[in-house]
VOSEGU-731994 format. One line per 8 residues: their letters; for each residue x, y, z of C-alpha. Coordinates in nm, 4 decimals, m for minus. Layout:
N
a> X Y Z ~ ... .
This chain:
373
maaeagag> 0.0000 0.0000 0.0000 ~ 0.1259 0.3454 m0.0865 ~ 0.2323 0.5808 0.1896 ~ m0.0437 0.8236 0.2904 ~ m0.0531 1.1608 0.4597 ~ m0.1523 1.1838 0.8234 ~ m0.5168 1.1961 0.9245 ~ m0.6760 1.5117 0.7878 .
epaavler> m0.3473 1.6293 0.6387 ~ m0.3264 1.6969 0.2627 ~ m0.0869 1.4725 0.0732 ~ 0.0378 1.7660 m0.1341 ~ m0.0017 2.1431 m0.1209 ~ 0.1074 2.4124 m0.3648 ~ 0.1072 2.7663 m0.2282 ~ 0.1188 3.0605 m0.4708 .
vrhafppv> 0.3548 2.8852 m0.7098 ~ 0.4907 3.0901 m0.9980 ~ 0.7189 2.9637 m1.2703 ~ 0.8244 3.1216 m1.5987 ~ 1.0135 3.0292 m1.9116 ~ 1.0596 3.3880 m2.0315 ~ 0.8708 3.5453 m2.1871 ~ 0.6003 3.2873 m2.1018 .
aalddvsl> 0.4552 3.2539 m1.7495 ~ 0.4047 2.8774 m1.7272 ~ 0.2425 2.8971 m1.3810 ~ 0.0920 3.2150 m1.2409 ~ 0.0014 3.2168 m0.8698 ~ m0.1176 2.8555 m0.8493 ~ m0.2463 2.7289 m0.5123 ~ m0.3814 2.3762 m0.4818 .
siaggeil> m0.4337 2.1124 m0.2114 ~ m0.4507 1.7384 m0.2871 ~ m0.6061 1.5019 m0.0336 ~ m0.4560 1.1673 0.0644 ~ m0.5804 0.8868 m0.1632 ~ m0.7275 1.1353 m0.4108 ~ m0.6927 1.1129 m0.7890 ~ m0.6624 1.4675 m0.9226 .
clvgpsgc> m0.6589 1.5267 m1.2980 ~ m0.4902 1.8346 m1.4414 ~ m0.6486 1.9274 m1.7731 ~ m0.6118 2.2085 m2.0205 ~ m0.4787 2.2862 m2.3681 ~ m0.1159 2.2407 m2.4683 ~ 0.1096 2.4977 m2.3053 ~ m0.1241 2.5798 m2.0163 .
gkttllrl> 0.1256 2.4689 m1.7469 ~ 0.0122 2.1132 m1.6636 ~ 0.3452 1.9394 m1.7170 ~ 0.5396 2.2243 m1.5530 ~ 0.3301 2.1805 m1.2381 ~ 0.3988 1.8047 m1.2462 ~ 0.7730 1.8594 m1.2870 ~ 0.7802 2.1032 m0.9945 .
laglehiq> 0.6053 1.8475 m0.7722 ~ 0.8593 1.5847 m0.8762 ~ 1.1546 1.8184 m0.8235 ~ 1.2596 1.8056 m1.1897 ~ 1.2317 2.1868 m1.2064 ~ 1.3664 2.4258 m0.9415 ~ 1.0875 2.6365 m0.7941 ~ 1.1064 3.0094 m0.8704 .
agriilgg> 0.8385 3.1396 m0.6331 ~ 0.5930 2.9908 m0.3880 ~ 0.6069 2.6736 m0.1814 ~ 0.5379 2.2998 m0.2228 ~ 0.4583 2.0742 0.0747 ~ 0.4432 1.6943 0.0505 ~ 0.3107 1.4909 0.3412 ~ 0.3363 1.7929 0.5721 .
rpvadraa> 0.7027 1.8538 0.4816 ~ 0.8160 2.1538 0.2731 ~ 1.0125 2.0212 m0.0240 ~ 1.0418 2.3379 m0.2329 ~ 1.0556 2.6975 m0.1110 ~ 1.2824 2.9435 m0.2895 ~ 1.2549 3.2075 m0.0170 ~ 1.3557 2.9593 0.2550 .
gidvppde> 1.6260 2.7958 0.0434 ~ 1.4503 2.4569 0.0409 ~ 1.4853 2.2340 m0.2655 ~ 1.4630 1.8632 m0.1773 ~ 1.6099 1.6410 m0.4540 ~ 1.3637 1.4297 m0.6569 ~ 1.4801 1.0981 m0.5074 ~ 1.4118 1.2216 m0.1538 .
rgvglvfq> 1.0566 1.3479 m0.2097 ~ 0.8745 1.0150 m0.2046 ~ 0.7242 1.0842 m0.5481 ~ 0.6679 0.8282 m0.8246 ~ 0.6533 0.9352 m1.1889 ~ 0.5147 0.7553 m1.4940 ~ 0.6139 0.9159 m1.8236 ~ 0.4182 0.9093 m2.1464 .
dyalfphl> 0.6812 0.6855 m2.3114 ~ 0.7117 0.4628 m1.9975 ~ 1.0970 0.4949 m2.0032 ~ 1.1613 0.1235 m1.9370 ~ 1.5213 0.0016 m1.9605 ~ 1.5361 m0.2269 m2.2669 ~ 1.8350 m0.4290 m2.1370 ~ 1.6643 m0.5171 m1.8069 .
tvlqnvaf> 1.3893 m0.7714 m1.7489 ~ 1.0483 m0.6601 m1.6276 ~ 1.1406 m0.7632 m1.2725 ~ 1.4728 m0.5784 m1.2893 ~ 1.2978 m0.2660 m1.4207 ~ 1.0552 m0.2635 m1.1288 ~ 1.3290 m0.3368 m0.8738 ~ 1.5570 m0.0646 m1.0120 .
glealdak> 1.4476 0.2084 m0.7696 ~ 1.4608 m0.0110 m0.4570 ~ 1.8326 0.0143 m0.3815 ~ 1.7664 0.0782 m0.0108 ~ 1.6382 m0.2808 0.0303 ~ 1.8474 m0.5967 0.0351 ~ 1.8288 m0.8287 m0.2651 ~ 1.5597 m1.0575 m0.1206 .
arrerala> 1.3349 m0.7735 m0.0045 ~ 1.3883 m0.5922 m0.3349 ~ 1.2747 m0.8969 m0.5335 ~ 0.9718 m0.9535 m0.3072 ~ 0.8643 m0.5903 m0.3303 ~ 0.9055 m0.5857 m0.7098 ~ 0.7072 m0.9088 m0.7509 ~ 0.4334 m0.7739 m0.5249 .
aldqvgma> 0.4086 m0.4572 m0.7383 ~ 0.3930 m0.6647 m1.0571 ~ 0.1235 m0.8831 m0.9057 ~ m0.0664 m0.5662 m0.8146 ~ m0.0853 m0.4689 m1.1832 ~ m0.1406 m0.8244 m1.3115 ~ 0.2060 m0.8641 m1.4659 ~ 0.3803 m1.1091 m1.2293 .
ekaevyph> 0.3863 m1.3828 m1.4947 ~ 0.5939 m1.1516 m1.7215 ~ 0.8644 m1.0893 m1.4597 ~ 1.1478 m1.2487 m1.6580 ~ 1.0717 m1.1138 m2.0056 ~ 1.2114 m0.7959 m2.1616 ~ 1.0137 m0.4773 m2.2427 ~ 1.0320 m0.5271 m2.6211 .
mlsggqqq> 0.8392 m0.8529 m2.5783 ~ 0.5398 m0.6704 m2.4267 ~ 0.2464 m0.4862 m2.5810 ~ 0.2006 m0.1143 m2.5212 ~ m0.0604 m0.1816 m2.2550 ~ 0.1660 m0.4294 m2.0766 ~ 0.4561 m0.1829 m2.0825 ~ 0.2300 0.0791 m1.9271 .
rvalaral> 0.1442 m0.1617 m1.6449 ~ 0.5117 m0.2340 m1.5827 ~ 0.5865 0.1396 m1.5679 ~ 0.3036 0.1766 m1.3175 ~ 0.4384 m0.1128 m1.1087 ~ 0.7849 0.0457 m1.1071 ~ 0.6372 0.3742 m0.9829 ~ 0.4281 0.1995 m0.7142 .
apqprlll> 0.7015 m0.0324 m0.5848 ~ 0.8770 0.2303 m0.3652 ~ 0.5353 0.3045 m0.2078 ~ 0.5433 0.6771 m0.2921 ~ 0.3397 0.9326 m0.1001 ~ 0.2462 1.0861 m0.4347 ~ 0.2248 0.9339 m0.7842 ~ 0.2451 1.1539 m1.0944 .
ldepfagl> 0.1198 1.0333 m1.4340 ~ 0.2062 1.2452 m1.7384 ~ m0.0305 1.1629 m2.0292 ~ 0.0059 0.7925 m1.9391 ~ m0.2387 0.6566 m2.1985 ~ m0.1629 0.8851 m2.4920 ~ 0.0443 0.6263 m2.6813 ~ m0.2248 0.3566 m2.6810 .
darlrdqv> m0.4905 0.2957 m2.9452 ~ m0.8459 0.3899 m2.8485 ~ m0.9792 0.0448 m2.7501 ~ m0.6679 m0.0531 m2.5542 ~ m0.6571 0.2904 m2.3904 ~ m1.0048 0.2420 m2.2460 ~ m0.9119 m0.0952 m2.0946 ~ m0.5752 0.0141 m1.9547 .
rddtyhil> m0.7287 0.3317 m1.8155 ~ m0.9961 0.1289 m1.6361 ~ m0.7354 m0.1124 m1.4960 ~ m0.5157 0.1761 m1.3784 ~ m0.8057 0.3480 m1.2049 ~ m0.8870 0.0373 m1.0001 ~ m0.5198 m0.0257 m0.9166 ~ m0.4823 0.3295 m0.7849 .
knshttcv> m0.8034 0.3135 m0.5840 ~ m0.7284 m0.0298 m0.4368 ~ m0.3805 0.0855 m0.3298 ~ m0.5145 0.4171 m0.1879 ~ m0.2469 0.5972 m0.3874 ~ m0.2574 0.9763 m0.4032 ~ m0.2216 1.0551 m0.7705 ~ m0.1987 1.3527 m1.0059 .
vvthdsee> m0.2773 1.2739 m1.3702 ~ m0.1928 1.5170 m1.6490 ~ m0.4149 1.4815 m1.9548 ~ m0.5522 1.6936 m2.2378 ~ m0.8443 1.4513 m2.2774 ~ m1.1545 1.5820 m2.0976 ~ m1.3334 1.2451 m2.1128 ~ m1.0318 1.0740 m1.9597 .
amfmadri> m1.0317 1.3258 m1.6757 ~ m1.4039 1.2732 m1.6132 ~ m1.3447 0.8972 m1.5948 ~ m1.0351 0.8989 m1.3729 ~ m1.0690 1.1931 m1.1371 ~ m1.2100 1.2471 m0.7917 ~ m1.1452 1.6141 m0.8686 ~ m1.0434 1.7995 m1.1821 .
avmnagrl> m0.8239 2.1088 m1.1981 ~ m0.8776 2.2992 m1.5223 ~ m0.5786 2.5083 m1.6263 ~ m0.5681 2.7983 m1.8699 ~ m0.2597 3.0074 m1.9521 ~ m0.0777 2.9122 m1.6324 ~ m0.3692 2.9686 m1.3955 ~ m0.6283 2.7452 m1.2329 .
eqvgapve> m0.9576 2.8218 m1.4046 ~ m1.1743 2.5915 m1.1912 ~ m1.1232 2.3030 m0.9468 ~ m1.3994 2.0627 m0.8483 ~ m1.5612 1.7218 m0.8822 ~ m1.6301 1.6066 m1.2411 ~ m2.0062 1.6577 m1.2029 ~ m1.9447 2.0140 m1.0822 .
iygkpisa> m1.6963 2.0991 m1.3571 ~ m1.9259 1.9647 m1.6285 ~ m2.2579 2.0793 m1.4866 ~ m2.1578 2.4162 m1.3387 ~ m1.8653 2.5597 m1.5390 ~ m1.7644 2.9006 m1.4089 ~ m1.6390 3.0290 m1.7443 ~ m1.6922 2.9872 m2.1159 .
fvarffsd> m1.3431 2.8375 m2.1368 ~ m1.4341 2.5504 m1.9011 ~ m1.7680 2.4865 m2.0727 ~ m1.6011 2.4690 m2.4159 ~ m1.3168 2.2484 m2.2967 ~ m1.5441 1.9681 m2.1771 ~ m1.7675 1.9392 m2.4824 ~ m1.8610 2.0822 m2.8174 .
vnrlagvv> m2.1046 2.3697 m2.7811 ~ m2.3525 2.5631 m2.9903 ~ m2.2906 2.9362 m2.9554 ~ m2.5395 3.2205 m2.9532 ~ m2.4937 3.5900 m2.8836 ~ m2.7420 3.8057 m2.7000 ~ m2.8064 4.1001 m2.4716 ~ m2.9536 4.0756 m2.1219 .
etgsvrtp> m3.3005 4.2263 m2.0790 ~ m3.4679 4.2219 m1.7367 ~ m3.2544 3.9321 m1.6157 ~ m3.2799 3.7030 m1.9185 ~ m3.1700 3.6676 m2.2795 ~ m3.3977 3.6229 m2.5771 ~ m3.3128 3.3163 m2.7929 ~ m3.4901 3.1066 m3.0579 .
fgripagr> m3.5729 2.8648 m2.7747 ~ m3.7320 3.1256 m2.5509 ~ m3.5861 3.3414 m2.2756 ~ m3.2867 3.2053 m2.0831 ~ m3.1937 3.3323 m1.7322 ~ m2.8846 3.5525 m1.7543 ~ m2.7232 3.4493 m1.4247 ~ m2.4691 3.7055 m1.3059 .
aadgqave> m2.4841 3.9171 m1.6230 ~ m2.6360 4.2640 m1.5794 ~ m2.9139 4.4151 m1.7885 ~ m2.7801 4.5619 m2.1116 ~ m2.4694 4.3447 m2.1041 ~ m2.3633 4.1479 m2.4115 ~ m2.3423 3.7751 m2.3390 ~ m2.2323 3.4506 m2.4985 .
ilirpeal> m2.4776 3.1599 m2.4687 ~ m2.3238 2.8117 m2.4844 ~ m2.5564 2.5175 m2.5477 ~ m2.4316 2.1612 m2.5345 ~ m2.5532 1.9453 m2.8273 ~ m2.7238 1.7061 m2.5845 ~ m2.9266 2.0018 m2.4535 ~ m3.1156 2.0206 m2.7841 .
kiaplgtr> m3.3880 1.7561 m2.7682 ~ m3.5515 1.6910 m3.1019 ~ m3.8868 1.5256 m3.1631 ~ m4.1005 1.4519 m3.4716 ~ m4.3624 1.6971 m3.5885 ~ m4.5821 1.4332 m3.7533 ~ m4.6537 1.0622 m3.7728 ~ m4.3937 0.9898 m4.0402 .
maswgvpa> m4.1168 0.9656 m3.7800 ~ m4.2976 0.7776 m3.5047 ~ m4.0281 0.5076 m3.5324 ~ m3.7767 0.7352 m3.3560 ~ m3.8919 0.6162 m3.0169 ~ m3.8770 0.9707 m2.8741 ~ m4.1492 1.1706 m2.6949 ~ m4.4147 1.3587 m2.8897 .
psggtrar> m4.3376 1.7274 m2.9640 ~ m4.4061 1.9717 m2.6847 ~ m4.4432 2.2877 m2.8891 ~ m4.0674 2.3520 m2.9153 ~ m3.8813 2.5543 m3.1750 ~ m3.8974 2.4289 m3.5326 ~ m3.5777 2.3336 m3.7143 ~ m3.4809 2.1681 m4.0400 .
viatrmlg> m3.2565 1.8611 m4.0495 ~ m2.9434 1.9209 m4.2606 ~ m2.7560 1.5949 m4.1958 ~ m2.7456 1.3048 m3.9522 ~ m2.4575 1.0890 m3.8341 ~ m2.4653 0.7705 m3.6285 ~ m2.1830 0.7804 m3.3676 ~ m2.2437 0.4472 m3.1962 .
rsslihld> m2.3999 0.5251 m2.8607 ~ m2.5530 0.8479 m2.9890 ~ m2.6623 1.0278 m3.3034 ~ m2.5477 1.3729 m3.4160 ~ m2.8087 1.5778 m3.5976 ~ m2.7150 1.8943 m3.7892 ~ m2.9967 2.1496 m3.7753 ~ m3.0898 2.4835 m3.9257 .
vangagte> m3.2806 2.6698 m3.6543 ~ m3.4880 2.9796 m3.7320 ~ m3.3573 3.2735 m3.5302 ~ m3.6759 3.4797 m3.5491 ~ m3.5127 3.7384 m3.7771 ~ m3.5779 3.5610 m4.1040 ~ m3.2478 3.3719 m4.1112 ~ m3.1302 3.0358 m3.9836 .
mhmhsrmp> m2.8483 2.9242 m3.7525 ~ m2.6558 2.6002 m3.7908 ~ m2.6649 2.3985 m3.4657 ~ m2.5930 2.0438 m3.3490 ~ m2.8137 1.8111 m3.1455 ~ m2.6809 1.4918 m2.9889 ~ m2.9459 1.2308 m2.9099 ~ m2.8922 0.8959 m2.7331 .
gqvlppeg> m2.9268 0.5838 m2.9458 ~ m3.0231 0.5736 m3.3128 ~ m3.2136 0.8893 m3.4013 ~ m3.1733 0.9560 m3.7735 ~ m3.4531 1.1760 m3.9141 ~ m3.4465 1.2256 m4.2917 ~ m3.2503 1.5198 m4.4314 ~ m3.4781 1.8144 m4.5003 .
elvsvdld> m3.7345 1.7041 m4.2404 ~ m3.8840 1.9636 m4.0054 ~ m3.8514 1.8743 m3.6362 ~ m3.9415 2.0205 m3.2995 ~ m3.6517 2.1254 m3.0738 ~ m3.6765 2.1719 m2.6972 ~ m3.3947 2.3127 m2.4856 ~ m3.2589 2.1600 m2.1633 .
fgqtfvfp> m3.1730 2.4687 m1.9559 ~ m2.9513 2.2576 m1.7270 ~ m2.6958 2.2252 m2.0078 ~ m2.7152 2.5841 m2.1244 ~ m2.4717 2.8458 m1.9918 ~ m2.4630 3.2249 m2.0150 ~ m2.1388 3.4225 m1.9718 ~ m2.0745 3.7967 m2.0035 .
vsdpk> m1.8682 3.8735 m2.3123 ~ m1.6636 4.1226 m2.1072 ~ m1.5776 3.8565 m1.8448 ~ m1.1948 3.8321 m1.8352 ~ m1.2311 3.4532 m1.8032 .
């Protein structure tokens, strides 16, 4: 079992961390606390500071400003002259390319970082870590004899074997094909949870973060945009950036009038936006619920129309578990807007058909255009 922080004590804390690669500010005043046994996913576009934050936690970059505390112990503090070397921080790291030694067996790779133990204890610990990830039977083979998924498991076993207080995964599934990635990701999640390992996962894949994380930290241009549980991040984004990052969106523009915004789907509450303020309205495709207008499409298996907005079907695409419907929606000004609806299952109305569209307000978000976020 991985080492854990004391009762009620965070496993890792970053306090006002700043780091720059001039002229770019990679991290700008980042503060974050990670609970013991928690899986935290860092997400954001390329260059937002995710990997820099991971490298600072690991000690692979020297901190420029702020403080990092692991297990209640300061390990990086420029002002206090503290910079604990990577091998003394109790941090495990799994790279995107796994970084296995090709000339060593699987067992030797996992045992490599256990020099403090005698030979017998080192072998037992390495075998236990391999058994933990379901790779004990491959102990004597070499990395080139393994599949990509098996190599990822060995890299995970090597990181877990020293029983780190914190495990860092940098895009760990990026090199796997889609089907294998899903399986390995699921296996890794259960391994981490069963071992109670505190883990930070860097990913650019929003779906992967939703699957893996207890909490998600969304980063944008070196700053934390929002931190929260997946259901909170997805259902209550605090900015247009967060809403767009976690799904495709339909976009509308409007102006607030008496606390709401006029749209083709009726008036939408404006939230924090003031009257007269220009706003951006983001509508997730699954928020647009389409239904047939007549009997010709009764085979859809969807509810009867409820008097929603009319739209014309431009194209339909079956995506497996859902269907994507391209729509032209009348905007009330004599023109049409192109929008997307995503419906569960097989919903494929004919092109050119008129349909009824109702809006799910729970997946519709309004943000002031002038909002700096």
